C-alpha positions as CSV (number, residue, x, y, z in Angstrom):
1,X,0.0,0.0,0.1
2,X,2.7,2.4,1.0
3,X,4.5,1.7,-2.5
4,X,1.4,2.3,-4.4
5,X,0.8,5.8,-2.3
6,X,4.5,6.7,-3.1
7,X,4.1,5.9,-6.7
8,X,0.9,7.8,-7.1
9,X,2.8,11.0,-5.3
10,X,5.7,10.5,-7.8
11,X,3.4,10.3,-10.8
12,X,1.5,13.4,-9.7
13,X,5.0,15.4,-9.1
14,X,6.1,14.4,-12.5
15,X,2.9,15.7,-14.4
16,X,2.7,18.8,-12.3
17,X,6.3,19.7,-13.5
18,X,5.5,18.7,-17.0
19,X,2.5,20.9,-17.0
20,X,4.5,23.8,-15.8
21,X,6.5,23.7,-18.8
22,X,3.8,23.8,-21.3
23,X,3.3,27.0,-23.2
24,X,0.8,28.5,-25.4
25,X,1.0,30.3,-28.7
26,X,-1.5,33.0,-29.5
27,X,-1.1,34.2,-33.3
28,X,-2.8,37.3,-34.6
29,X,-3.0,38.7,-38.1
30,X,-3.5,42.6,-39.1
31,X,-6.8,42.2,-40.9
32,X,-9.9,40.2,-41.0
33,X,-9.1,37.8,-43.9
34,X,-9.0,34.1,-43.8
35,X,-5.8,32.5,-42.9
36,X,-4.4,29.0,-42.7
37,X,-1.8,27.9,-40.2
38,X,0.7,25.3,-40.5
39,X,2.6,24.7,-37.0
40,X,5.2,22.1,-36.4
41,X,4.0,20.6,-39.8
42,X,0.3,20.3,-38.6
43,X,-2.4,22.0,-40.8
44,X,-5.1,24.2,-39.5
45,X,-7.2,25.6,-42.1
46,X,-9.6,28.5,-42.1
47,X,-8.4,30.0,-38.9
48,X,-9.7,33.7,-39.4
49,X,-7.2,36.2,-38.3
50,X,-6.5,34.4,-34.7
51,X,-4.9,31.3,-33.9
52,X,-4.3,29.4,-30.5
53,X,-2.4,26.5,-29.7
54,X,-2.1,25.2,-26.1
55,X,-0.1,23.0,-24.2
56,X,3.0,23.3,-26.4
57,X,6.3,21.9,-25.4
58,X,9.2,24.0,-25.3
59,X,11.4,24.0,-28.5
60,X,11.8,25.6,-32.0
61,X,9.0,24.9,-34.4
62,X,8.6,25.8,-38.1
63,X,5.6,28.2,-38.8
64,X,3.8,29.0,-42.2
65,X,0.9,31.5,-42.1
66,X,-0.8,31.8,-45.5
67,X,-3.6,34.5,-46.3
68,X,-6.4,33.9,-48.8
69,X,-7.5,37.0,-50.7
70,X,-10.2,37.3,-53.2
71,X,-9.4,37.9,-57.1
72,X,-11.5,37.7,-60.2
73,X,-10.7,33.9,-60.5
74,X,-11.7,33.3,-57.0
75,X,-9.6,33.1,-53.9
76,X,-5.8,33.0,-53.9
77,X,-3.4,31.9,-51.3
78,X,-0.4,33.8,-50.4
79,X,2.3,33.0,-47.9
80,X,2.7,35.8,-45.6
81,X,5.2,34.1,-43.1
82,X,7.7,31.0,-43.4
83,X,10.1,30.6,-40.7
84,X,10.8,29.3,-37.3
85,X,9.5,30.3,-33.9
86,X,11.1,29.8,-30.5
87,X,8.5,28.6,-27.6
88,X,10.3,29.1,-24.3
89,X,9.1,26.7,-21.4
90,X,6.2,27.8,-19.5
91,X,5.3,31.1,-21.7
92,X,2.5,32.7,-23.3
93,X,3.8,33.4,-26.7
94,X,2.0,36.2,-28.4
95,X,2.8,36.5,-32.1
96,X,1.5,39.2,-34.7
97,X,2.0,38.9,-38.4
98,X,2.3,42.7,-39.4
99,X,1.4,44.3,-42.7
100,X,5.0,43.8,-43.7
101,X,5.0,39.9,-43.2
102,X,7.0,40.3,-40.3
103,X,6.5,38.2,-37.2
104,X,6.3,40.4,-33.8
105,X,6.7,38.4,-30.7
106,X,6.1,39.1,-27.0
107,X,6.3,36.7,-24.0
108,X,4.8,36.5,-20.8
109,X,5.6,33.7,-18.2
110,X,2.9,31.3,-17.2
111,X,2.7,31.1,-13.3
112,X,-0.5,30.0,-11.6
113,X,-1.1,31.5,-8.2
114,X,-0.6,29.0,-5.5
115,X,-1.1,28.5,-2.0
116,X,1.6,29.0,0.6
117,X,1.7,28.5,4.3
118,X,3.4,30.8,6.5
119,X,3.9,30.2,10.2
120,X,1.7,32.2,12.4
121,X,1.6,32.6,16.2
122,X,1.6,29.8,18.4
123,X,2.2,27.1,15.9
124,X,-0.7,28.2,13.8
125,X,-0.5,28.9,10.0
126,X,-1.9,31.7,7.9
127,X,-2.6,30.8,4.2
128,X,-2.3,33.0,1.3
129,X,-1.9,33.4,-2.4
130,X,0.6,35.1,-4.1
131,X,1.7,35.5,-7.8
132,X,5.4,35.0,-8.4
133,X,7.4,37.7,-10.2
134,X,7.7,37.4,-13.8
135,X,11.0,35.8,-15.0
136,X,13.1,37.6,-17.3
137,X,12.9,36.0,-20.7
138,X,15.9,36.8,-23.1
139,X,14.3,38.9,-25.9
140,X,17.5,39.8,-28.0
141,X,17.0,42.3,-30.7
142,X,13.4,43.6,-31.5
143,X,11.7,41.7,-34.2
144,X,11.0,44.8,-36.4
145,X,14.6,46.1,-36.2
146,X,16.0,42.6,-36.6
147,X,14.0,42.1,-39.8
148,X,15.4,45.4,-41.1
149,X,19.0,44.2,-40.3
150,X,18.3,41.0,-42.3
151,X,17.1,43.0,-45.1
152,X,20.2,45.5,-45.1
153,X,22.6,42.4,-44.9
154,X,20.9,40.7,-47.8
155,X,21.2,43.7,-50.1
156,X,24.9,43.8,-49.9
157,X,26.7,42.0,-52.6
158,X,29.6,40.6,-51.0
159,X,30.2,38.7,-47.5
160,X,32.8,41.3,-46.6
161,X,30.0,44.1,-47.0
162,X,27.6,41.7,-44.9
163,X,30.0,41.2,-42.2
164,X,30.5,45.0,-42.0
165,X,27.0,45.7,-41.5
166,X,26.5,42.8,-39.0
167,X,29.4,44.0,-37.0
168,X,28.0,47.4,-36.6
169,X,24.6,46.0,-35.6
170,X,26.0,43.5,-33.0
171,X,28.3,46.0,-31.5
172,X,25.1,48.1,-30.4
173,X,22.4,45.2,-29.9
174,X,22.0,42.2,-28.1
175,X,20.7,39.0,-30.2
176,X,19.4,35.4,-29.2
177,X,21.2,32.6,-30.4
178,X,18.3,31.8,-32.8
179,X,18.8,35.3,-34.3
180,X,22.6,34.7,-34.9
181,X,21.7,31.6,-36.7
182,X,19.3,33.4,-38.8
183,X,22.0,36.0,-39.8
184,X,24.7,33.2,-40.4
185,X,22.2,31.7,-43.2
186,X,22.5,35.1,-45.0
187,X,26.1,34.5,-45.7
188,X,27.6,32.7,-48.8
189,X,30.8,31.4,-47.3
190,X,31.5,29.0,-44.5
191,X,34.5,31.2,-43.2
192,X,31.9,34.1,-43.0
193,X,29.4,32.2,-41.1
194,X,31.9,31.2,-38.7
195,X,33.4,34.9,-38.3
196,X,29.8,36.0,-37.4
197,X,29.3,33.2,-35.0
198,X,32.6,34.2,-33.1
199,X,31.6,37.9,-33.3
200,X,28.2,37.7,-31.9
201,X,29.0,35.3,-29.0
202,X,29.8,38.1,-26.6
203,X,26.6,39.7,-27.1
204,X,24.3,37.0,-27.2
205,X,21.6,36.9,-24.2
206,X,20.9,33.1,-24.3
207,X,24.5,31.8,-24.5
208,X,23.4,28.4,-23.0
209,X,21.5,28.0,-26.3
210,X,24.4,29.0,-28.5
211,X,24.5,25.3,-30.0
212,X,21.5,26.3,-32.1
213,X,24.1,28.2,-34.4
214,X,25.8,24.8,-35.3
215,X,22.9,24.2,-37.6
216,X,23.9,27.0,-40.0
217,X,27.3,25.3,-40.7
218,X,28.0,23.1,-43.5
219,X,31.3,21.5,-42.0
220,X,31.8,19.9,-38.8
221,X,35.2,21.5,-38.6
222,X,33.6,24.9,-38.3
223,X,31.5,23.6,-35.2
224,X,34.7,22.2,-33.6
225,X,36.7,25.5,-34.4
226,X,33.6,27.5,-32.7
227,X,33.7,25.2,-29.8
228,X,37.3,25.8,-29.4
229,X,37.0,29.5,-29.7
230,X,34.2,29.8,-27.0
231,X,36.1,27.4,-24.6
232,X,39.2,29.7,-24.6
233,X,37.2,32.8,-23.9
């Protein structure tokens, strides 16, 4: 009987911890058109201008948002966003596709109020509810400004010019590891990707996630060189 009770307690604790890591994605579009959403390769059609996905595990997911607009031949579909979205653990992720087809993100932590017992006089206890202070979630560069930076880099003909623009921006802004990875994909040569990865590490707000940038490399030797560079800082 004791073993059964202990098993139930452990199972409940595991489920509670897992539930605290779930997040929700709330996606809004700028107009009242009909949209379809493909989130993590799951298709959701006719979503209107809003879409909500609950109990999302933390991770990086592909997201495609398409808009249906009327033409003289009927309705035509246009992809307005196709990229990746990072879902932190235990967060409400509010996303908005603006009129420039940029994805604007804001985060708020999911912390349900819970009851605590504090000692009172003569061994009695006083119960109360409180809301923990929100945790600081690394935000990196503003999504709109980051989109402008990507466009500016893309407009440069050569990697040398792209690196110059990136160096200017990185010196004045903080980035997330995911944003660094996106910038690396704008470069043509492996050596340029590696130089950018080294350059951006110091100004990355979530260094614990820097392994993400390895996805942008073509060769394992670049991964090894970046790892050696970081280990000697």
